[in-house]
DSSP file (Angstrom, degrees, kcal/mol; ACC not computed):
  #  RESIDUE AA STRUCTURE BP1 BP2  ACC     N-H-->O    O-->H-N    N-H-->O    O-->H-N    TCO  KAPPA ALPHA  PHI   PSI    X-CA   Y-CA   Z-CA
    1    1 A M              0   0    0      0, 0.0     2,-0.3     0, 0.0     0, 0.0   0.000 360.0 360.0 360.0 138.7  105.4  127.6  108.3
    2    2 A I        -     0   0    0      2,-0.0     2,-0.1     3,-0.0     0, 0.0  -0.898 360.0-115.9-118.5 152.6  102.8  125.3  109.7
    3    3 A D     >  -     0   0    0     -2,-0.3     4,-2.3     1,-0.1     3,-0.2  -0.358  32.6-103.5 -86.4 169.1  103.1  123.2  112.9
    4    4 A A  H  > S+     0   0    0      1,-0.2     4,-2.0     2,-0.2     5,-0.2   0.842 117.7  56.0 -65.8 -37.2  103.1  119.4  112.9
    5    5 A A  H  > S+     0   0    0      2,-0.2     4,-2.7     1,-0.2    -1,-0.2   0.917 110.3  45.8 -57.0 -41.9   99.5  119.0  114.1
    6    6 A T  H  > S+     0   0    0      1,-0.2     4,-2.1     2,-0.2     6,-0.2   0.889 108.8  55.5 -73.0 -38.9   98.2  121.2  111.2
    7    7 A A  H  <>S+     0   0    0     -4,-2.3     5,-2.2     1,-0.2     6,-1.3   0.882 112.0  43.6 -65.3 -37.3  100.3  119.3  108.7
    8    8 A E  H ><5S+     0   0    0     -4,-2.0     3,-1.3     4,-0.2    -2,-0.2   0.934 112.4  53.1 -73.0 -45.1   98.7  115.9  109.9
    9    9 A R  H 3<5S+     0   0    0     -4,-2.7    -2,-0.2     1,-0.3    -1,-0.2   0.843 112.7  42.9 -61.0 -35.1   95.1  117.4  110.0
   10   10 A I  T 3<5S-     0   0    0     -4,-2.1    -1,-0.3    -5,-0.1    -2,-0.2   0.360 118.6-109.1 -92.1   2.2   95.4  118.7  106.4
   11   11 A G  T < 5S+     0   0    0     -3,-1.3    -3,-0.2     2,-0.3    -2,-0.1   0.660  81.6 126.6  81.5  19.0   97.0  115.5  105.1
   12   12 A L  S   <S+     0   0    0     -5,-2.2     2,-0.3    -6,-0.2    -4,-0.2   0.847  84.4  18.3 -67.0 -37.8  100.5  116.9  104.5
   13   13 A V  S    S-     0   0    0     -6,-1.3    -2,-0.3    -9,-0.1    -1,-0.2  -0.929  71.2-143.7-131.3 153.8  101.9  114.2  106.6
   14   14 A N  S    S+     0   0    0     -2,-0.3     2,-0.3     1,-0.2    -6,-0.1   0.587  82.2  20.3 -95.4  -5.6  100.2  110.9  107.6
   15   15 A R        -     0   0    0      2,-0.0     2,-0.4    -4,-0.0    -1,-0.2  -0.969  57.6-154.0-160.6 135.7  101.5  110.6  111.1
   16   16 A V        -     0   0    0     -2,-0.3   -11,-0.0    -3,-0.1    -3,-0.0  -0.967  20.1-168.4-110.4 134.3  103.1  112.9  113.9
   17   17 A T        -     0   0    0     -2,-0.4     5,-0.1     2,-0.0    -2,-0.0  -0.987  23.4-117.1-125.5 132.5  105.4  111.2  116.2
   18   18 A P    >>  -     0   0    0      0, 0.0     3,-1.5     0, 0.0     4,-0.8  -0.308  35.3-108.7 -60.8 148.5  106.7  112.6  119.5
   19   19 A P  G >4 S+     0   0    0      0, 0.0     3,-0.6     0, 0.0     4,-0.4   0.796 118.1  55.3 -51.8 -36.1  110.5  112.9  119.5
   20   20 A E  G 34 S+     0   0    0      1,-0.2     3,-0.2     2,-0.1    -3,-0.0   0.824 112.0  45.5 -68.6 -28.6  111.0  110.1  122.1
   21   21 A E  G <> S+     0   0    0     -3,-1.5     4,-2.4     1,-0.2    -1,-0.2   0.521  87.3  95.4 -92.6  -6.4  109.0  107.7  119.7
   22   22 A L  H <X S+     0   0    0     -4,-0.8     4,-2.6    -3,-0.6     5,-0.2   0.878  84.4  42.9 -54.1 -52.5  110.7  108.7  116.5
   23   23 A L  H  > S+     0   0    0     -4,-0.4     4,-2.3     2,-0.2    -1,-0.2   0.901 114.8  48.0 -66.2 -43.7  113.3  106.1  116.2
   24   24 A P  H  > S+     0   0    0      0, 0.0     4,-1.9     0, 0.0    -2,-0.2   0.902 115.0  48.7 -61.9 -40.0  111.1  103.1  117.3
   25   25 A Q  H  X S+     0   0    0     -4,-2.4     4,-2.4     2,-0.2    -2,-0.2   0.906 109.8  49.4 -64.4 -42.0  108.5  104.3  114.8
   26   26 A A  H  X S+     0   0    0     -4,-2.6     4,-2.3    -5,-0.2    -1,-0.2   0.928 112.3  50.3 -60.1 -42.6  111.0  104.7  112.0
   27   27 A K  H  X S+     0   0    0     -4,-2.3     4,-2.4     2,-0.2    -1,-0.2   0.892 109.2  50.8 -56.9 -42.7  112.2  101.2  112.7
   28   28 A A  H  X S+     0   0    0     -4,-1.9     4,-1.5     2,-0.2    -2,-0.2   0.903 113.1  44.9 -63.8 -45.6  108.7   99.9  112.7
   29   29 A I  H  X S+     0   0    0     -4,-2.4     4,-1.9     1,-0.2    -2,-0.2   0.836 111.8  52.8 -69.2 -33.7  108.1  101.5  109.3
   30   30 A A  H  X S+     0   0    0     -4,-2.3     4,-2.4     2,-0.2    -2,-0.2   0.887 107.7  51.3 -65.9 -44.8  111.4  100.2  108.0
   31   31 A R  H  X S+     0   0    0     -4,-2.4     4,-1.1     1,-0.2    -2,-0.2   0.874 109.3  51.4 -65.2 -37.4  110.6   96.6  109.1
   32   32 A M  H  < S+     0   0    0     -4,-1.5     3,-0.4     1,-0.2     4,-0.3   0.932 111.8  47.5 -66.9 -44.5  107.1   96.9  107.1
   33   33 A I  H >< S+     0   0    0     -4,-1.9     3,-1.8     1,-0.2    -2,-0.2   0.916 105.1  57.4 -62.3 -43.0  109.0   98.1  104.0
   34   34 A V  H 3< S+     0   0    0     -4,-2.4    -1,-0.2     1,-0.3    -2,-0.2   0.796 100.7  60.0 -55.3 -34.1  111.6   95.3  104.2
   35   35 A E  T 3< S+     0   0    0     -4,-1.1    -1,-0.3    -3,-0.4    -2,-0.2   0.555  91.9  91.5 -74.6 -10.1  108.7   92.7  104.1
   36   36 A K  S <  S-     0   0    0     -3,-1.8    55,-0.0    -4,-0.3    -3,-0.0  -0.297  98.3 -73.7 -88.4 170.3  107.6   94.0  100.7
   37   37 A A     >  -     0   0    0      1,-0.1     4,-2.5    38,-0.1     5,-0.2  -0.464  43.5-139.5 -64.0 126.5  108.6   92.9   97.2
   38   38 A P  H  > S+     0   0    0      0, 0.0     4,-2.6     0, 0.0     5,-0.2   0.887  97.9  48.1 -53.5 -48.5  112.2   94.2   96.8
   39   39 A R  H  > S+     0   0    0      1,-0.2     4,-2.7     2,-0.2     5,-0.2   0.921 111.7  50.7 -64.4 -38.8  111.8   95.3   93.1
   40   40 A A  H  > S+     0   0    0      1,-0.2     4,-2.4     2,-0.2    -1,-0.2   0.926 110.8  49.1 -67.4 -40.7  108.6   97.1   93.9
   41   41 A V  H  X S+     0   0    0     -4,-2.5     4,-2.3     2,-0.2    -1,-0.2   0.911 111.7  49.2 -62.0 -41.8  110.2   98.9   96.8
   42   42 A A  H  X S+     0   0    0     -4,-2.6     4,-2.8     2,-0.2    -2,-0.2   0.921 112.0  47.5 -64.6 -46.5  113.1   99.9   94.6
   43   43 A L  H  X S+     0   0    0     -4,-2.7     4,-2.1     1,-0.2    -2,-0.2   0.858 110.8  52.5 -62.6 -35.5  110.8  101.2   91.8
   44   44 A S  H  X S+     0   0    0     -4,-2.4     4,-2.1     2,-0.2    -1,-0.2   0.878 110.6  46.8 -61.6 -43.9  108.8  103.1   94.3
   45   45 A K  H  X S+     0   0    0     -4,-2.3     4,-2.4     1,-0.2     5,-0.3   0.905 112.4  51.6 -63.3 -41.9  112.1  104.8   95.7
   46   46 A A  H  X S+     0   0    0     -4,-2.8     4,-3.2     1,-0.2     5,-0.2   0.934 110.0  48.5 -62.6 -44.1  113.2  105.5   92.2
   47   47 A A  H  X S+     0   0    0     -4,-2.1     4,-2.1     1,-0.2    -1,-0.2   0.921 112.0  48.7 -59.7 -45.5  109.8  107.1   91.4
   48   48 A I  H  X S+     0   0    0     -4,-2.1     4,-0.8     2,-0.2    -1,-0.2   0.914 114.6  44.5 -67.0 -41.9  109.9  109.2   94.5
   49   49 A H  H >< S+     0   0    0     -4,-2.4     3,-1.0     1,-0.2     4,-0.4   0.957 115.4  49.6 -61.9 -51.2  113.5  110.5   93.9
   50   50 A A  H >< S+     0   0    0     -4,-3.2     3,-1.3     1,-0.3     4,-0.3   0.828 101.2  60.9 -61.3 -29.7  112.8  111.1   90.2
   51   51 A A  H >< S+     0   0    0     -4,-2.1     3,-1.0     1,-0.3    -1,-0.3   0.821  93.3  65.3 -71.0 -28.3  109.7  113.1   90.8
   52   52 A Q  T << S+     0   0    0     -3,-1.0    -1,-0.3    -4,-0.8    -2,-0.2   0.710 109.7  39.0 -63.5 -20.9  111.7  115.7   92.8
   53   53 A E  T <  S+     0   0    0     -3,-1.3     2,-0.3    -4,-0.4    -1,-0.2   0.295 110.8  74.6-110.6   2.3  113.5  116.5   89.4
   54   54 A M  S <  S-     0   0    0     -3,-1.0     3,-0.0    -4,-0.3     0, 0.0  -0.814  80.2-106.2-120.0 154.1  110.5  116.3   87.0
   55   55 A S     >  -     0   0    0     -2,-0.3     4,-2.7     1,-0.1     5,-0.2  -0.246  45.0-103.6 -62.7 168.1  107.4  118.1   86.0
   56   56 A L  H  > S+     0   0    0      2,-0.2     4,-2.9     1,-0.2     5,-0.3   0.953 122.8  50.0 -56.0 -50.3  104.1  116.6   87.3
   57   57 A T  H  > S+     0   0    0      1,-0.2     4,-2.2     2,-0.2     5,-0.2   0.931 114.4  43.7 -65.0 -43.0  103.3  115.1   83.9
   58   58 A A  H  > S+     0   0    0      1,-0.2     4,-3.0     2,-0.2     5,-0.3   0.958 112.6  53.6 -65.8 -43.6  106.8  113.5   83.6
   59   59 A G  H  X S+     0   0    0     -4,-2.7     4,-3.3     1,-0.2    -2,-0.2   0.913 108.9  47.8 -47.8 -53.0  106.6  112.4   87.2
   60   60 A L  H  X S+     0   0    0     -4,-2.9     4,-2.2     2,-0.2    -1,-0.2   0.854 112.0  51.0 -61.4 -41.3  103.2  110.7   86.6
   61   61 A S  H  X S+     0   0    0     -4,-2.2     4,-2.4    -5,-0.3    -2,-0.2   0.910 109.6  48.8 -61.5 -45.0  104.6  109.0   83.5
   62   62 A F  H  X S+     0   0    0     -4,-3.0     4,-2.6    -5,-0.2     5,-0.3   0.973 112.0  50.2 -63.0 -49.6  107.6  107.7   85.3
   63   63 A E  H  X S+     0   0    0     -4,-3.3     4,-2.2    -5,-0.3    -1,-0.2   0.909 109.5  50.0 -61.0 -36.1  105.3  106.4   88.0
   64   64 A M  H  X S+     0   0    0     -4,-2.2     4,-2.3     1,-0.2    -1,-0.2   0.906 111.1  50.0 -65.3 -41.4  103.0  104.6   85.5
   65   65 A E  H  X S+     0   0    0     -4,-2.4     4,-2.0     1,-0.2    -1,-0.2   0.869 112.0  47.4 -63.7 -36.9  106.1  103.0   83.9
   66   66 A A  H  X S+     0   0    0     -4,-2.6     4,-2.5     2,-0.2    -2,-0.2   0.860 109.7  53.5 -69.2 -38.9  107.3  101.8   87.3
   67   67 A F  H  X S+     0   0    0     -4,-2.2     4,-2.7    -5,-0.3    -2,-0.2   0.920 109.6  48.8 -59.9 -44.7  103.9  100.5   88.1
   68   68 A G  H  X S+     0   0    0     -4,-2.3     4,-0.5     2,-0.2    -2,-0.2   0.913 110.5  49.4 -63.9 -42.4  103.9   98.5   84.9
   69   69 A L  H >< S+     0   0    0     -4,-2.0     3,-0.9     1,-0.2    -1,-0.2   0.903 112.5  48.1 -60.5 -43.4  107.3   97.1   85.6
   70   70 A A  H >< S+     0   0    0     -4,-2.5     3,-1.0     1,-0.2     6,-0.3   0.908 108.8  55.3 -67.1 -36.4  106.4   96.1   89.1
   71   71 A G  H 3< S+     0   0    0     -4,-2.7    -1,-0.2     1,-0.3    -2,-0.2   0.589  99.3  59.6 -72.0 -10.4  103.2   94.5   87.9
   72   72 A A  T << S+     0   0    0     -3,-0.9    -1,-0.3    -4,-0.5     2,-0.2  -0.008  88.6 104.1-105.4  29.6  105.0   92.2   85.4
   73   73 A T  S <> S-     0   0    0     -3,-1.0     4,-1.4     1,-0.1     5,-0.1  -0.673  77.7-124.8-107.6 158.3  107.1   90.4   88.1
   74   74 A A  H  > S+     0   0    0     20,-1.4     4,-2.9    -2,-0.2     5,-0.2   0.876 112.8  61.6 -67.5 -35.0  106.8   87.0   89.8
   75   75 A D  H  > S+     0   0    0      1,-0.2     4,-2.8     2,-0.2    -1,-0.2   0.853 100.6  53.2 -62.9 -32.4  106.7   88.9   93.1
   76   76 A K  H  > S+     0   0    0     -6,-0.3     4,-2.2     2,-0.2    -1,-0.2   0.951 110.6  44.5 -66.4 -45.5  103.5   90.5   92.0
   77   77 A R  H  X S+     0   0    0     -4,-1.4     4,-2.8     1,-0.2    -2,-0.2   0.931 114.6  51.0 -64.4 -41.2  101.9   87.2   91.2
   78   78 A E  H  X S+     0   0    0     -4,-2.9     4,-3.2     2,-0.2     5,-0.3   0.942 108.3  52.0 -59.6 -46.0  103.3   85.8   94.6
   79   79 A G  H  X S+     0   0    0     -4,-2.8     4,-1.7     1,-0.2    -1,-0.2   0.892 114.1  43.4 -56.3 -44.4  101.8   88.8   96.5
   80   80 A M  H  X S+     0   0    0     -4,-2.2     4,-2.0     2,-0.2    -1,-0.2   0.884 113.6  49.2 -67.6 -41.3   98.4   88.3   95.0
   81   81 A A  H  X S+     0   0    0     -4,-2.8     4,-2.6     1,-0.2    -2,-0.2   0.927 112.7  47.7 -68.4 -41.6   98.5   84.6   95.4
   82   82 A A  H  <>S+     0   0    0     -4,-3.2     5,-2.7    -5,-0.2     4,-0.5   0.848 110.9  53.0 -64.9 -35.9   99.6   85.0   99.2
   83   83 A F  H ><5S+     0   0    0     -4,-1.7     3,-0.7    -5,-0.3    -1,-0.2   0.942 113.0  43.2 -65.7 -47.8   96.8   87.6   99.7
   84   84 A L  H 3<5S+     0   0    0     -4,-2.0    -2,-0.2     1,-0.2    -1,-0.2   0.894 117.0  46.2 -64.0 -47.7   94.1   85.2   98.2
   85   85 A E  T 3<5S-     0   0    0     -4,-2.6    -1,-0.2    -5,-0.2    -2,-0.2   0.473 110.3-125.4 -78.8  -4.9   95.5   82.3  100.2
   86   86 A K  T < 5 +     0   0    0     -3,-0.7     2,-0.3    -4,-0.5    -3,-0.2   0.914  67.7 123.4  51.3  50.5   95.8   84.5  103.4
   87   87 A R  S   <S-     0   0    0     -5,-2.7    -1,-0.2    -6,-0.1    -2,-0.1  -0.850  72.0 -92.7-127.9 165.9   99.4   83.7  103.9
   88   88 A K        -     0   0    0     -2,-0.3    -5,-0.0    -3,-0.1    -9,-0.0  -0.662  51.5-114.2 -80.4 130.2  102.6   85.8  104.2
   89   89 A P        -     0   0    0      0, 0.0     2,-0.6     0, 0.0   -10,-0.1  -0.256  12.8-146.1 -61.5 149.7  104.3   86.2  100.8
   90   90 A A        -     0   0    0    -12,-0.1     2,-0.1   -15,-0.1   -12,-0.0  -0.825  24.4-165.5-113.3  84.8  107.7   84.6   99.9
   91   91 A F        -     0   0    0     -2,-0.6   -16,-0.0   -56,-0.2   -55,-0.0  -0.469  16.2-174.2 -80.4 150.2  109.1   87.3   97.6
   92   92 A T        -     0   0    0     -2,-0.1    -1,-0.1     0, 0.0   -55,-0.0   0.398  45.8-112.6-118.6  -4.8  112.2   86.3   95.5
   93   93 A N              0   0    0    -20,-0.0    -2,-0.1     1,-0.0   -56,-0.0   0.787 360.0 360.0  65.9  34.9  113.0   89.6   93.9
   94   94 A E              0   0    0    -21,-0.0   -20,-1.4     0, 0.0    -3,-0.0   0.350 360.0 360.0-116.4 360.0  112.0   88.1   90.6
């Protein structure tokens, strides 16, 4: 078993949060996720869950397929346009 500080230092986790800041931090992360393209978020979530039940090779294949599906959406084009135009994207889940 390793402690939280070690897990953060070796890259096992990307952030360690004190218990009293856990809920506010979780809500802040949730707000960031909600602002993303809905289909891309759903595909990412599906890939994360599927990877728990697959071999590394199958998981990477699933991830590549999900990436391809996300890249073929109107939301992907909107995200890229918004980035280039330095504005907030207006995702439509298409």
